[in-house]
N, C-alpha and C positions, 0 to 999 in steps of 0.2 A: 329790599327783596325784589327778586326777578318776578316776571309775569308768567302766569301759566294759562294753558287752554286745553280743552277737551279734545283728545285725539279723534273722537268719533264725530263731533260736529262743530268743533272750532269755538265752542262758547268760551269767553274769558272766565277764569276761575280764581278764586281766592286760595291761598295756601291751606286754609282749614277746611275747605270744601270736602264733603264725603259723598255727595251726589250731584251730578250735573243737573241744573234746573231746566236746561233745554231739552236734552235727550233722555234723561233719566238714568244714565249709566252710573254705576258705583265709581267712586274715586278714591285714590290712595297716593300718599307721597313716597316715592323711592329715593331715599337719601343718597345711595350711591350714584344715582344718575341725576340727582337734582331736578326731579320733574314730578308733577302731579300727573298721575296717569289714569285714564279710564280704564275700567276692569270688566272683564267678561268672565262669568262663573264657568268653572271647570272642575266638575265633581264637587269635592268639599273645599277647594281652594279657588284661586283667581288667575286668570291670565291677564297680563298687562299689555294694553295696546301700545304703550310706549317701549316694551321690551318683548317683541314677539318670541314666542317659543319658551318663555320663562313663566314659572308659576309662583305665586306669592299668597301669603295669608296676612290678615291684619294683625298688628300688635294686640296682645291680650287686653290691653286697656280700651280697646275699641268698644268693648262690650258696655263700658261706662260712658261711651261718646265723648271721650277727652282726648283721643289720639286717632289720626288717620294714617300713621306711618305703616309701611309694609315691611315684611321680612320674608326672605326666600323660603318657600315650602320645604326645602331641602335641609333647612336647619332645625336644630332642636330648641333654639332659643325661643322664648315665649314673648319677650318684650323687645321693643325697637331700640334703636341706638340712643334715644332720648330717655325712654321710660325705664330702661334697664338700670339707671342711676337712682331710681326712687327707693328710699329705704323706708319711709313712713308716709302713708297717705291718711287723709282725715277719715274719721268714722262716718260712713256714707248713709248711716241710718238716722243721723242727726240733722234736722232743720235744713239749712242752706248749704250744708258742706259739699254736696255734689256739684251744685251750681258754681260755687266759689272755687272748687278744685279744677273744674273745667276752664275757668278763666286763668287760673295759675298755669294750667298745662298749655294753653294757647301761648302765653308769654314765654314759657320754658322751651317750647318747641321752636319759637322764633329765635331764642338764644342759640339753641343747638344748630339751627340752620347756619348761623354765622360761625360758630365754633368749627363746624365741619368744613365750611368753605375756606377757612383760614388754617386748617389742618392743626389745630391746637391739641395738646394732649388730653385725652378723655378716658383714662382708665377707670373702671369701677372699683369699688371697695373689695369685691371678690377677686379682682385681678391683682390689686396691690393695696396694701395698707394705707398708702398715701393717695389712693383713688378718690373719685368724686362721688358724693352722695347727697340726697335731698331728703329733708323732713319738711312735710307740710302739716302744720300743727294748729289746732284752735285753742284759744284761751280756754282754760277750765276743763280741758280734756284729760290732764293729768291730775287726778284727785289728791296726789301726795303733795301738791304745792298750789298756793294761791298767786304765785308770780306770773305776770304775763308772758306770753311767748315773745321772745326777742328775735326779730330778723336779723340774721348775720351768719358769720362763717367761723368755723373752728376746725382745724386739722382735716380739711377736705369735706367737711360736712356743712351744707349750706341749708339753714332753716328759714322758712318763710312763714309768717303768721298768716293764718287763713283770713284774717280780718282785712288784710291788704287787698283782697278781691272785692270788697264791698266799697263801691264808689264813694258813697257818702262818708263813710268811716275813714277812708283813705285821704279824702279831701280835708276832713276835720283834722287829721294828723299833719297834713301839709301845712295847714294854716298855724296850728299849734307850734310846729318846728320852724315856721318862718321860711319855708322852702319855696323856690320857684317852680319846681317840677317834682312830681312823685307819681310813678306808675309802677305796675307789676314788672314790665319788661325793664324799666330802670333799675329796679331792685336786682333783678337777675344779672343784669349787665355789670352792676356795681360788686355784687357778692362774688362772681366768678373771677373778678379781678384779684380779689383777696387769695382765692385758690391758685391763680396763675402766678401771683407774685412769688409764691413759694417755689414754683417750678422754673420760672424764667429769670428771676432776679436773685433771690436768695442764694447765697454760696456760688454766685457766678462772678466772672470778671467785670460785670457791669455794675456790681453793687456800690462801688465808689462813685460811679457816674450817677446812680440813683441818689446817693446821699448829697451830691453836689446840687442836684435839681430840686429834689423833694424835701431833703432834710434827713436827719439821722433817725432811722426807725427804732434805734435802741432806746429812745426816749420813752418813758413809762406810758404805756397805751391807755391803761385804765385811768390814770391821773390826767392824761391830756384830755380824755373825753369829759372827765368831771369838770375841769377847767372850762372846756368848750360850753358845756351846757350851763355852767354857772355864770360866765362872763360874755358868752357869744364870740363871734368872729372878730378879728382885729379890723379897725375901721377901714384900712386899705386893702382888705381882701380882694375887691374887684380888680385891683392892679396886679395882683400876684397869683390868684387861684381861679379855678373855673367855677367854684360855688363856695359858699360860706363853709359848708361842712367839710370841704377839701382842706381848710385851714386847721382842722382839729388835730391832725397827726399826718405824718408823712405816708403811712399806709392808706389813710382815707383820701389823701391827695392823689395817690396813684390809682386807687380804685375809682374815684370820680373821673379822672383823666381818661382812664381805660374805658369806662361806660360812654364818654362822650365820643371816643373814637369809634366805638361800636355804633353810636347813634349816626355818626357821619357816614360810616361805611354802608350801613343798611339803608338809610334815606337816599344816599346818592345812587345806590344800585337801583332803587325804584324810580328815581328821576331819570336815570339812563334808560330804564326798560320803557319808560313812557316817551322817550325821545325829547326830553325838556331841554329848552334853550332859554336862557334868561337873557333878555336883550331889552332892559328898560329904556324908555324914551326920557333920558336925562342928558344933561350937558356933560356930566362926569361919568366916565366909563364904570360900569358895574355889571359886566356881562359874564356869562358862562355858557359853554356848550358842553353839556354833560353826556359825553359819548365815550366813556371808558369804564372798565370793570374796577371798581374802587377796592376790591380785595387784593389786587396786585399793584395798585397805583402807589406812586410816591406820595409823601405827605403833602408837598407843595401842590400837587394836583388836587388833592382832597381840599386843602384849605382854599385853593383859588376858585373851586367850584361852590364850596360850602357857604362862604360869605354872601355871594349873590343870591344863592338859592334860599337861604334863610331870610334874607331881607325880603325876597318875594313872597315867601309863604307867610312871614309874619305880618306883612302889609295885607294879604288876602285875609287872614285872621281878623285883623283889625276892621276890615270892611264888613265883617259878619259880627262885629262887637264881641269877638273873643279874644282871650289873652294870647300873646305871642306863642306860636308853636315851639319856638326855640328862644327862650328868654335869657340867653347868656352871651357873653362877650368873650372871644378868643383873644386875650392879651398876649403879649410877646412871651412872658414866662410860661403861660400855659401851652403855647404852640411849641416851645422847647420841650416841655413835658410830654406832649402828644408825640413829638418826634422820637423821644426815648421809648414810649410805649410801642409805637409803630416799628421801631427797629427791633425790640425784643420779640415781638410777635412773628415778624419775617425771619429773624435770625434763626429760630428754632426749625424753620423749614429749609435753611440754607440760603435763603434770599434776603440777606441782610441789607438794610437801606444804606445809601452813601452817607459817608461821615457829615457832609454839609447839607443833608436833606432838611434838618431843622432849620438852618439858616435861610435856606430857599423858602421854606414854608412861612417863615416870619416876614421875608420880603414880599411873598405873595399876599399876606395879610395886610401889610402896610400899603401895597399898591391898591388893594381893593377898597381900603378905607379912605384913600385919598383921591381915588378915581385914575391912578396912573396904570391902568391895565396894559399889558403888552399886546 
């Protein structure tokens, strides 16, 4: 993600800030301009310092302190570009539901930041039966069933179990599932991939290429998951997949790969915003000057910068006694799959990647691993 600053006093800001801690100005995010703006009250609405002469109001969910996005005061829409997709929110009169929902919305809004930057399709269910919607549900809220809420996607509806917002519970589930990584943002990036597969891959000329790389999605999905949970991943999964769960079914492989591309793009944008240059004092080259916008970058640019950056941040984490920030390895099959996802995302905006982009990305990965940087 990019960096933001207060237009009134130049104080650095986080994406989620609603008030400048330096000058006290109210703050809000303008998705169309991709800027967190300082706000000046104007009657019953706000004037944005980042957009002089224009008036805005907060998304209706701001009353719950779960959203800081702005809407033009001229529009009748009550919810912002992210919140308008919510179909069900938790019962806010119950326990920790409000606090957990806030954490869920932080992750969801960061997802939408990337979706909007990549110009991906985002129709609502009201606009199209195939549109996108979210249910945020707590276990036990539906008295008609004792079944737990399953985080997942079905026909454009993404369901997130509210328990995933509880750090201790999510970590317990991560250990139980034998996962290297489990976060709310990771859930959103994974589930949006299932939604996007239906729009960017299914019934498209790229479907056969998908099957060549990921496998045949016509394989029984329910049976594949049962086998995965009963027997685990194949022993050689680190050589062919980005995660153990990616081996469960071609749809899950696609979703995991998509999520990792989003990890790369958003993290590299942050690194670029901070002007990071990775130049380790090593005999073998493992350097990167991250001075590009990853949203429009080629995959080989992303990979060539990603490998040195993750080696650096993983080393820093280990110096603090923490787990690796990025505990994954980009093997050659995964890079080829990343190239497919990258091409599908950019093709829908008319900016399809070059046919050999995946090959160049694999060469970049090999160069970084062997120290043969160009």
